[in-house]
C-alpha positions, 0 to 999 in steps of 0.5 A: 826284510822290513828290518833290512829296509829300515837299515837302508833308509837310516841316516848317513854320517858325514865325516866332514872337512874339518875337526875342532882344532884352531887351524881347521876353524880358520880353514872353515871360515876361509871356506865360508869366505870363498863360498860367499865370493863364489855366490856373489861372483856368479850372481853378479855375472848372471845379473850383468848379462841379464841387465846389459842388452849388449850381452844378450848373445848366445855366447853370454847366454851360455856363460850365464848358464855356466854361472848358474850351474856354479852357483847351484853347485856350491849351494848344494854342498857348502851350506850343509857342511857348514851347518853340520860343523857349527851344530856339531851334528854330522848326520844327513838323512837318507832322502837328503843324501839322495837329493844332494847326490842327484843335484851335485851329479846333475850340475857336474854333468851339465857343466861338462856338457856345457863347457864342451858345447861352449867350445863350438861357440868359440869355433864358430866365432873365430873360424866362421865370424860372418856366419856366426849369427846363423850358426849360433842363433838364440835357438841353437844356444837354447838347445845347447843349454837344454841338452846339457841340463836334460842329459845330465839330469837323466844320467844323475837320476838313473845313478841316484836311483840305482845307488840308493837301492844297493845294500848298505852294510856295516858303518854308514859313515861317509868319509867325505863332507857331502854325499859324493858318488865314490864315497857312498859307493864304498859303503855298499856291500856285495859284488858291484864290479859290473856296476863300477864298470858301467860307471867307468864307461859313463865317466868316459862319455861325460869326461873324455868325449867332451875333452875330445870335442873341445880339443877338436874345436880348438885344433880348427881354431888354432889352424885358423889363427895361424892363417891370420895375418893381423897381429890384432886378430890373433890377440882377439882370438886368443882373448876369446879362447883363453878364459874358456881354456883355463876354466876347462883345464881346471874343471876337467882336471879335477873331475878326471882326478876324482872319477877316472881312478879305480876305487882301489887307488882312492883315499878319503883325503884324495877324494876330499882334495879333488872335490874341494877343487871342483866343487868350491875353488873352480866355481869361485874362479870361473866368474873372476876369470871371465870378468877379468879377462872378458872386455865386454863383461868388465865394461858392463860391470864398470857401467853398472858401478858408474851408474850407481856412483852417479845415482848416489851423488845425485841423491846427495845433491838433492838432500 
């Protein structure tokens, strides 16, 4: 029994994303550049929303939380992958793997819930603009964020505890670049059909139900937009929703590809491609999409840059 426990607590081996070829070396440095863009973009979005009083509204509070989730998401996976690649070591401790699994699953689930709740904010802004401050006040926005974080964290904690207590036998090599749930599950020996069924049901709750909620919200929004007589109002409504819809499409598309397929139809390469998209590409694109397509955020950015330029000129004149 003691020997089995010792085996279960042994280190895992992460296959990684790249090998030692020149092509993969280039891709590694490209990934690091993308990672730095993701970190910079999301940090900038958070700082802009905190610094500009005009952005202290529930909509931008939710956006700042989305950026925080994206920032933490890329920071959970990429640094460890880069460290392993540069050092030549591919191991990750049992506790480290469990921690990484808990964090990425919490952040992914929280983002699913938050994106769904953000669609309600868009619905209220377009369909009930005069009642927006009542229906979407700070208390409601805070409750949405707490529900997203808390619900996803509880779900992730339960899955992490169950998964890490399952028996691992044979090779402890994870065919992935981080401790993702489907990749770890392949190392488990024994019949886990019941557990896989439960996971599939929870995936439906965290993926398909939010999509249904988002679709319902945008159905009401579309109905309201059709009834608008002003072309300007229609353009404003489209501008309000387009960024959110793009982010939702990227995020949920990649998540469904990664989690809604049966284990028998998965390959390590497909799992890696899906994970790269929602754990690296999407967190990088999100701040760019919102910054470039959102007039208020872009205006706040120009204001900060303008003040910085004026400050530098003033300092040069004094010197």
